[in-house]
N, C-alpha and C positions, 0 to 999 in steps of 0.2 A: 727598071724592069717592069714589063709587063708581068708577068709571074709572081713577083712581090705586091703588087695592088691588091686590096682588098675587096671581094665584088661587091657590093650594095645592093640590097636588095630593093625590088622596085615597092612602095608604099602603095598600098591594096590590095596586091596580089597573095595568094595565097600562099598559105607556108609550104604547103608541099610543090608549088612554081617555084617560090624563089628556092628553095632546097634543090630542087632540079636544077635550074639555070646554074647554081654557085658548082653543084657539081659537073655540070657539062664544061664550064668557065674552065674547071681545073685539068678537063682531061681527064675524072674518072668516070668509073661504069658504075652501073650497080651492085655488082659482085662488087667489087674493090670496095665500098661501102659498108656491104652485108656482111663481108669478111673481116674486115674491123672491129664491127660493130656484134659480132657474134652473132649474126639475124641470119633469117633464111630471106632470100630476095624477095621476096614475096614480102615480105613486110616491109621492106623497102620502098618498092611499088604503090603500096597501099597507103604509104604518108605522102608520095609523090603527088599521088593521083586524089587526095581528100578525102578517101574511105577510112574513115576516122573506126565506121563501125566494126572492120573488120578486126581490131585490135580489141580487146576484152576490156582492159584496163585502163582509164585515163591517166592514170597515174606511170603506167610504163611507156603509154604516148609519148607523154610529157618526156621522161627518159631518156626514150628512143631521139626524139625531135630534137634535144640539147645537145645531145653527143653527136649527132649528126651535123648541126650547124656547127660545133667546136670542131669539127672534121674538115670542113669546107671553110673555116673563115667567118662565118656568119654572127652577131653577136646573138649567144643562145637567150637573155631574157627580151627582149625586141620580140623575138621568133615565139617565145613560150605566149606575150601579151596577146600576139596576132594571134595565137594559137586557141587562148581563151575566147575572145570572141567570135569562132569560130565553132568552138563546141557548145558554144551556150546555147543553142536551140536543140541540140542534141542532148544537154543536160535535163531542158524545160522536158522536151520526148520520158526521156529515160526517168524522173520524178513522178510523171502521170503516170508511166508504166506502175512502179512501183506503189502509189497510194491506191492504184484498183487490185493490186494482188494481197487477195488473204492473208497470206502467210507473214507480211509485211506489218499489217494490223495485229496480227496475234503476236508477233515478237515484240510490237511494239507495248500490249497490256502486258507481255511475260516481264519487261525491265520495269515497267510502272509497279506491278507486285513487288517485284525484287527491293521496287525504292521505298515502297512502303513499311514490306516488314523489318526494313533496315532503321527504318524510324522509328517504329514501334517496341523494335529492342530497344534502341537507345535512351527512349523515354520512359519506358519500363525499369532499364538502368537507375535511370536518374531519379524515378517515383521510392525504389529502393534504397538508396543511397541518403535519401531528404529523412524516409521515414525511421530508418537505423540514427541519424542523427538527431532529427523529433525524441524518439526515444530517449537517447542518451544524455541528452541535455536536462530532458525530465525527468530523469531517476535523478540524477545528480540535485537537481532543485528539491524532490521531496526525501531526498534521504537525511537531513540532517532537522527538518520538522519533526519527521516520526521519532528520533532520540531525543529532542528537546519537552516532547510530550509529557512521558513519565516525573521528571524533576518537576513541574510547574504542576502536577495532580499533586507530591510529595508537599507539596508547600499549603495547598491549598486543605487538604484532607484533614490533619490535625485541627483546624479550625472550625470545623464544622462538626468534629466529634465532641470538641467542647463544648461548642454551642448547646448538642445534644445532651451534652451531660448535665449542663446544668437546667435544663429545661425538664427534666425528669423526677418524678413525685419525690424522692429521694433527698434531692438537694436542699431542702428547706433550712433555714436560718434555726442554728441550734439555738438551746436556751443556755446564757451562760450560766454556770454552776457555781458562781461567788454571790449569788441574789439572797438573801434570807429570805426566807418562807414563814411565815405567822401564821396564827392560826383562825385570824382572822380569813386570811388571802386562802384558807385552803376548807372548802366544804364540807362538813361531818362527816359523808359518805365517803370523801375522797379521802380522810386522816383516817379512819378505822379499815377502810382496806391498805394503808399505806404502814401503819402503825404495826410493828416487829412483836412478835410472840413474848419476849422478855423484856417488861419494860420496869424500871424504877421505881420503886413505891414508897413513900414515907411511913416514918416511924406506925401512923393512924390505921394503914394499911390503903390510904386512898393516893391514887395516882399524882405526879407532882401537878401544878401549874401549865409548867411549860413541856413542852413533846419535841423531841426531833425527830422531824418528818424526810425521809431519805426518797428526794424524788428525783425518778429515771432521769440521766441526762440522753441526751439522743446523740450518738457520734455522728459527723461528717460519712457518708455512704465513699467508700473509694472510687477515684475516680476511673471510668474504663481503662483497659489499656491500649492503647491506639496500635493499628499494626503497620507498619510501614509500608507504601505499598514496594512492589521488586521495581526497578529499572529494567525495562523491555527494549533491547534496541534492535530495530529492524536492520539485517540487512540486505541490500540491495543485490539484485539479482545481477550474475555475472552478465557482462555484455561481450556481445560479438567484434571485436576489433578488426577483425577481417570480414566483412560482408562477402561472401562467394556472390560474385558478379557474373552475366551470362557472356561468355565469350563466342565469339562470331569466329568461325575457323572459315578462312580461304581455301581455296583448290586452287595454290599458286604451283605452276609448272616454270621449266627450266626448259628453254633449246638454246642448242650451241651449234654451230656450223661453220667452216673454213670455204675456202673458195682456191678456184685453181687457175681463175679468168674473170674477167669481170661479167657481172649478171647483178641483174634487179631482183630484189626480195622484198617482199611485204610481209609481215605478221601481224596478226589482231586477236586481241583477247575476246573471252567470252561475253563481254558486252560491246562487240564490235572496237573498242578503241586502238588504234593504230600505233602499235608499239616500234616498228620499224617499218622503213619504205624510205629505200634509199641505195642507190648505187655501190655496189661492193667488187673492189677491186682483187685485182690479185694475188694472194695472199693475206687477204685481209680475213679477222676473225671477228663472228658474230656468236654475242652472249647474251639473251634476253628472258626475262623472265614475266610473267602477267599468269592474270586469271583463266585455268581452262575451263574446254579447250580453246587450242589456240590455231588460228586458219593462217594457214602459210602459202605462198603464192612464189611462186619460184619462175624466174623470166628464160633462162638458161640452164636446162640441168647438167649440161653435161662442162660446166663451168664448177659444179659444186664438189667440194672433197669429201668432203665427211659432213653427217648429221646425227646429232645424239640428242636424246628425248632424257630428261628425269637420268641423265648419266649413263643411258642404253642406245646400243644406235638404230641409226633408222636406214633401212635400205627403200629408195628412190624408186627400186624397180617393184616392189608392191602397188606404187599407185600409176594411176594413169597421167601419160606424157603423151601429150598434141603439138608437135613444133617445137619441140624441143622444150615445152613451157607444160608447168604440170602444178597444181592448186589441191592441198588436201588438208583436213585435220586432224589434229594429236590432242588425244585425250587422254587422262590418267586411267 
């Protein structure tokens, strides 16, 4: 049957013309496609007329085209490839406009400063850890050396004291007391000085020929007492086992959403990274976390069941809604 045949797009035609031709072959109107996609008829007409600038986001445009192609029986991947070729001039124009915008340059510098700050914090943490490790190793090496120094001093000090004692004036060699002293060896003056007051005399009253002389004997001086040095052991300073490291605290936010119908959603974090960019179906639940603030884009407001940010409910009525589409930012 003719109705079972899949309409084949004509190569080289715009994507909008291919979708329109397939829709007309199936006997569907613009309102039928818009109702099935939960979109306004004006958006379907903009897609068919290749008026891509009327749709704010390229991501939303691809989602609409993919859903449209699936509804009319065309190959979504092939149409997306053709759509990329059509959007290339528009992308170049938008990039030129962004480069000329001063706000883009300010945001780029801000991101660069954040990146440099993170690198400096990381380098400081590594330097602090290296310094503490070096100090720990150095103290472990020097502690035993300081404890052994007094022991070495105790081994050397007595020898030095003995050497000084030997070189003192009172350490001369003593005269042996067993050596006999004769009259010829002692001078007269010395004899007279050393002769005691009481002497033995002969019967004639003259002193005998032999005189016993007492020669004083010098005793060696006592060795000075050597004081033993006191061993002093230096205790190493207490080490810091767990050095404090800088902690970087990131403002992480959590967003939860439920859906009652098909809806395209995009969520980006503070650095512009896309956390979610997909088509949510009826009954789906979205739970995403990232660095605050979070930028949220909702393609169909009436398809959102509930929105909770950091566990608190968010009223979409507080934000501006245009053509059933809203775009807002959630901050901590």
